[in-house]
C-alpha positions in Angstrom: 99.6 180.5 3.9 103.4 180.1 3.8 104.7 176.6 3.0 106.1 176.2 6.5 102.8 177.3 8.1 101.0 174.9 5.8 103.3 172.1 6.8 102.8 172.9 10.5 99.0 172.9 10.1 99.2 169.6 8.2 101.4 168.2 11.0 99.0 169.2 13.7 96.1 167.7 11.8 98.0 164.5 11.2 98.9 164.3 14.9 95.2 164.9 15.9 93.9 162.2 13.6 96.9 159.7 13.9 94.8 156.8 15.2 92.7 156.9 12.0 95.7 155.7 10.0 95.0 152.3 11.6 92.6 150.4 9.3 90.8 148.5 12.1 90.2 151.7 14.0 89.1 153.6 10.9 86.5 150.9 10.1 85.3 150.8 13.6 85.1 154.6 13.8 82.9 154.8 10.7 80.7 152.0 11.9 80.2 153.7 15.3 79.4 157.0 13.7 76.3 155.5 12.0 75.3 153.7 15.2 75.8 156.7 17.5 73.8 159.0 15.2 70.9 156.4 15.4 71.3 156.2 19.2 71.0 160.0 19.7 68.1 160.1 17.3 66.4 157.5 19.6 67.4 159.3 22.8 65.9 162.6 21.8 62.8 161.0 20.4 62.2 158.9 23.5 62.6 161.9 25.9 60.2 163.9 23.8 57.7 161.1 23.6 57.7 160.6 27.4 57.3 164.4 27.9 54.4 164.5 25.4 52.7 161.5 27.1 53.0 162.7 30.7 53.7 166.5 30.6 56.0 165.8 33.6 59.7 166.6 34.1 59.9 164.0 36.8 58.7 161.3 34.3 61.6 162.4 32.0 64.0 162.0 34.9 62.6 158.6 35.7 63.2 157.6 32.0 66.9 158.5 32.5 66.9 156.5 35.7 65.5 153.5 33.9 68.2 153.8 31.2 71.1 153.9 33.7 70.0 151.7 36.6 71.1 148.6 34.8 74.5 150.3 34.3 74.7 150.9 38.1 73.8 147.2 38.8 75.7 145.5 36.0 78.5 147.9 35.1 81.2 146.1 37.0 80.2 142.8 35.3 80.6 144.5 32.0 84.2 145.1 32.9 84.6 141.4 33.7 83.3 140.6 30.2 85.7 143.1 28.7 88.7 141.6 30.7 87.9 137.9 30.2 86.2 137.4 26.8 86.9 138.2 23.2 85.9 141.9 22.9 85.1 141.6 19.2 82.6 138.8 19.8 81.2 140.6 22.8 80.6 143.8 20.9 78.8 141.9 18.1 76.5 140.2 20.6 75.6 143.4 22.3 75.0 145.3 19.0 72.6 142.6 18.0 70.8 142.8 21.3 70.5 146.6 21.0 69.3 146.3 17.4 66.5 144.0 18.6 65.6 146.4 21.3 65.3 149.4 18.9 63.3 147.3 16.4 60.8 146.2 19.1 60.5 149.8 20.3 59.9 151.1 16.8 57.2 148.4 16.3 55.3 149.3 19.4 55.4 153.1 18.8 54.5 152.8 15.1 51.6 150.5 16.0 50.4 153.2 18.3 50.1 150.9 21.3 53.0 152.4 23.4 52.3 153.1 27.1 54.5 154.8 29.6 55.5 151.5 31.4 56.6 150.1 28.0 58.8 153.0 27.3 60.4 152.6 30.7 60.9 148.9 30.0 62.6 149.6 26.7 64.8 152.2 28.3 65.9 149.6 30.9 66.7 147.1 28.1 68.8 149.7 26.5 70.5 150.2 29.8 71.3 146.5 30.0 72.9 146.7 26.6 74.8 149.8 27.5 76.2 148.2 30.7 77.8 145.5 28.6 78.5 147.6 25.5 80.5 150.5 26.9 83.4 148.6 28.6 83.7 146.0 25.8 83.6 148.7 23.1 86.1 150.9 24.8 88.4 147.9 25.5 88.1 146.9 21.8 89.5 150.4 20.9 92.4 149.6 23.2 93.2 146.5 21.1 93.3 148.4 17.8 95.9 151.0 18.6 99.2 151.1 20.4 99.1 152.2 24.1 100.8 155.5 23.3 97.9 156.4 20.9 95.1 155.3 23.2 94.3 158.9 24.5 94.1 160.1 20.9 91.9 157.2 19.9 89.6 157.7 22.9 89.3 161.5 22.1 88.5 160.8 18.4 86.0 158.2 19.6 84.4 160.8 21.9 84.5 163.3 19.0 82.4 161.0 16.9 79.9 160.6 19.7 79.6 164.4 19.8 79.2 164.6 16.1 76.4 162.2 16.5 75.0 164.5 19.2 74.7 167.1 16.5 73.4 164.9 13.7 71.1 162.7 15.8 69.1 165.5 17.6 68.8 167.4 14.3 67.5 164.3 12.6 65.2 163.5 15.4 63.7 167.0 15.4 63.0 166.8 11.7 61.6 163.3 11.8 59.3 164.1 14.8 57.9 167.1 13.1 57.3 165.3 9.8 56.6 161.6 10.5 56.6 161.2 14.3 58.8 159.5 16.9 58.3 155.9 15.7 60.4 156.4 12.6 63.3 157.7 14.8 63.4 154.3 16.6 63.3 152.5 13.2 66.3 154.6 12.0 68.2 153.6 15.1 67.5 149.9 14.5 68.8 150.3 10.9 72.0 152.0 12.1 73.1 148.9 14.0 73.5 147.1 10.7 76.4 149.4 9.8 78.4 148.8 13.1 77.8 145.1 12.9 79.2 145.0 9.4 82.2 147.1 10.5 83.1 144.8 13.4 82.8 141.7 11.2 85.3 143.3 8.8 88.0 143.9 11.4 91.4 142.2 10.9 92.0 140.4 14.3 95.5 139.5 13.3 96.5 143.2 13.7 95.0 143.5 17.2 97.2 144.6 20.2 96.5 141.7 22.6 96.8 142.1 26.3 96.6 139.8 29.4 93.3 138.3 30.5 92.5 136.7 33.8 90.1 133.9 34.6 88.4 134.1 38.0 85.2 136.0 37.5 84.1 136.7 41.2 87.7 137.6 42.2 88.1 139.9 39.2 85.1 142.0 40.3 86.5 142.3 43.8 90.0 142.9 42.6 88.9 145.7 40.4 87.2 147.5 43.2 90.1 146.9 45.6 92.6 148.1 43.0 90.9 151.5 42.6 90.3 151.8 46.3 94.0 151.4 47.0 95.1 153.7 44.2 94.6 157.3 45.3 95.0 158.8 41.8 92.3 156.6 40.3 90.1 157.0 43.4 90.2 160.8 43.1 89.3 160.7 39.4 86.3 158.4 40.1 85.0 160.7 42.8 85.3 163.7 40.5 83.6 161.7 37.8 80.6 161.0 40.0 80.0 164.8 40.6 80.6 166.0 37.0 78.4 163.2 35.5 75.6 164.0 37.9 75.7 167.6 36.8 76.0 166.7 33.1 72.7 164.7 33.2 70.9 167.9 34.1 71.2 169.1 30.5 69.8 165.8 29.2 66.8 165.9 31.5 66.0 169.6 31.7 66.7 170.8 28.1 63.4 169.4 26.7 61.5 171.1 29.5 63.4 174.3 29.0 62.6 174.3 25.3 58.9 173.6 25.7 57.9 175.3 29.0 60.4 178.2 29.3 60.9 179.1 25.6 57.4 177.9 24.3 59.1 175.8 21.6 58.5 172.4 20.1 60.6 169.4 19.1 62.5 171.6 16.6 63.8 173.9 19.3 64.6 171.0 21.6 66.7 169.5 18.8 68.5 172.8 18.2 69.4 173.1 21.9 70.6 169.5 22.2 72.6 169.9 19.0 74.2 173.1 20.4 75.8 171.0 23.2 76.9 168.5 20.6 78.7 171.3 18.6 80.6 172.4 21.7 81.4 168.8 22.7 82.8 168.1 19.2 85.1 171.0 19.7 86.1 169.7 23.1 86.9 166.3 21.7 89.0 167.9 18.9 91.0 169.9 21.5 91.6 166.9 23.7 92.7 164.8 20.7 95.3 167.5 19.7 96.8 167.6 23.2 99.9 165.7 24.0 99.2 165.9 27.8 96.5 167.3 30.0 97.3 169.0 33.3 95.2 169.1 36.5 94.9 172.8 36.0 93.2 172.3 32.6 90.9 169.7 34.1 89.8 172.0 37.0 89.4 174.9 34.5 87.2 173.1 32.2 84.9 172.0 35.0 84.7 175.7 36.0 83.8 176.7 32.5 81.0 174.1 32.4 79.7 175.3 35.7 79.6 178.9 34.5 77.9 177.9 31.3 75.1 176.2 33.2 74.5 179.3 35.2 74.4 181.4 32.0 71.8 179.1 30.5 69.7 179.6 33.6 69.6 183.4 33.1 69.3 183.4 29.2 66.2 185.4 28.2 65.9 183.9 24.7 66.7 180.6 23.0 69.2 182.3 20.7 71.1 183.6 23.8 70.9 180.1 25.5 72.6 178.5 22.5 76.0 180.1 23.3 76.4 178.9 26.9 75.0 175.5 25.8 77.9 175.2 23.3 80.3 176.1 26.0 78.7 173.6 28.4 79.0 170.8 25.8 82.7 171.8 25.2 83.5 171.7 28.9 81.5 168.5 29.7 83.1 166.5 26.9 86.6 167.7 27.7 86.2 166.8 31.3 84.7 163.4 30.6 87.3 162.3 28.0 90.2 163.5 30.2 88.8 161.6 33.2 88.3 158.5 31.0 91.7 158.6 29.4 93.4 159.3 32.8 91.8 156.2 34.3 92.5 153.9 31.4 96.1 155.0 31.0 96.7 154.9 34.8 95.4 151.3 35.1 97.4 148.2 34.7 96.7 146.5 31.4 95.0 143.5 33.0 92.8 145.8 35.0 91.8 148.2 32.3 88.5 146.6 31.4 87.4 146.7 35.1 88.6 150.3 35.5 86.7 151.3 32.3 83.6 149.6 33.7 83.9 151.4 37.0 84.3 154.7 35.2 81.1 154.2 33.2 79.4 152.7 36.2 80.0 155.9 38.2 79.5 158.2 35.2 76.2 156.7 34.0 75.1 155.1 37.3 75.0 158.5 39.0 72.3 159.4 36.5 69.9 157.0 38.3 69.7 159.5 41.1 70.6 162.7 39.3 68.0 162.2 36.5 64.9 162.1 38.7 66.4 164.8 41.1 67.0 167.3 38.3 63.7 166.4 36.6 61.9 167.0 39.9 63.7 170.3 40.4 62.8 171.4 36.9 59.1 170.6 37.6 59.1 172.1 41.1 61.3 175.2 40.7 61.5 175.5 36.9 64.2 174.6 34.3 66.2 177.7 35.0 66.7 176.9 38.6 67.6 173.3 37.8 70.4 174.5 35.5 71.6 177.0 38.1 71.8 174.4 40.8 73.7 172.1 38.5 76.2 174.8 37.7 76.7 175.6 41.4 77.4 171.9 42.2 80.0 171.7 39.4 81.6 174.9 40.7 81.8 173.4 44.1 83.5 170.3 42.7 86.1 172.4 40.9 86.8 174.4 44.1 87.3 171.2 46.1 89.7 169.7 43.6 91.5 173.0 43.3 92.1 172.7 47.1 93.2 169.1 46.9 95.6 169.7 43.9 96.7 173.3 44.6 100.3 172.3 45.1 100.5 170.4 41.8 98.2 172.2 39.5 100.9 173.8 37.4 102.6 170.7 36.0 101.1 167.5 37.4 99.4 165.5 34.6 95.7 164.8 34.9 96.4 161.4 33.3 98.0 159.1 35.8 100.0 157.3 33.2 102.0 160.3 32.4 103.5 160.1 35.8 104.0 156.4 35.5 101.4 153.6 36.3 100.2 153.6 39.8 101.5 151.0 42.2 99.2 148.1 43.2 99.4 147.4 46.9 
């Protein structure tokens, strides 16, 4: 490679990873990596355990609903916590709660006393933690880097989640085959020690502080009203509701596809889940390297994900299904990060926590309905049909947004901030 080319490559890499130059973000990033790997290990193991206990796709879908119903009910209040209270302390409290949840789950399963209702209850407790954790954790990222670097930090953050989606399922598959699901939950409990230590080590004197408000009830109402009166944010949330509902199809249906369609075990399930993680990691890297994201790119990635789902549905062998699953992970992650960054950067600083909460309320709360629906479709019509239906729904969403944005697809930014912050009326 010529020196100029090497310099260009180094410059692109430095641009893509620029947020990691910030000590606080670097510590937090590494702590989250350990925690997220543990979380995905638990997620895969819990889905497999429910499927093994019940032999029912609907039961797996109900597990997803239990995980995300608290997000639907409490998500807006998570935004209130993020906007009003110290995010570092809030994150510490939530991580301790989730550590206790994982420890109790591991104890019950290792003691061989687990029943289905217990697993649903533990999933609901995890959902309560997630409802508080996601907006406070995302808001804390916003206090570690300058506003201009926030999209990069969010993309890198999403990238580590997807790296965890590779490591976690692979670890879960190996652990399930060798020592069983209980150890997976114990590994997750141990992983929280790392993130707790990282948050305690943050230098708060280097935080980028932002305005906070005080009226809790008014703040919830104001956040909803703010988004309702801001067309750019409203459109992005509507699109989030559809794409997130489709994305959960892969979470619910993949274990059924691995076992019933391809006659595989936990190892194959882990491979298929990790395949989506590989693609998603690539998607996060691409988004992190971008300086801007256009509406055309957003609609295109939704279309790519829709096509990938349909290709999974017609794949004759697991080795063939891996390729479109990688593409689906790439498209789903690219879409999600772009929507998230667009909403955060388009929101007023004092509203950002509530907008983050609404994004995750819509993104994860939609799983309450979509999880059981896709699980039931997989049980009634088969996993292939469930994937195909999900792909067609995503394709419909891409078509509708193409129609709404057709006059501005070429150059209008997907991120509202790039056109200036929306007015509040």
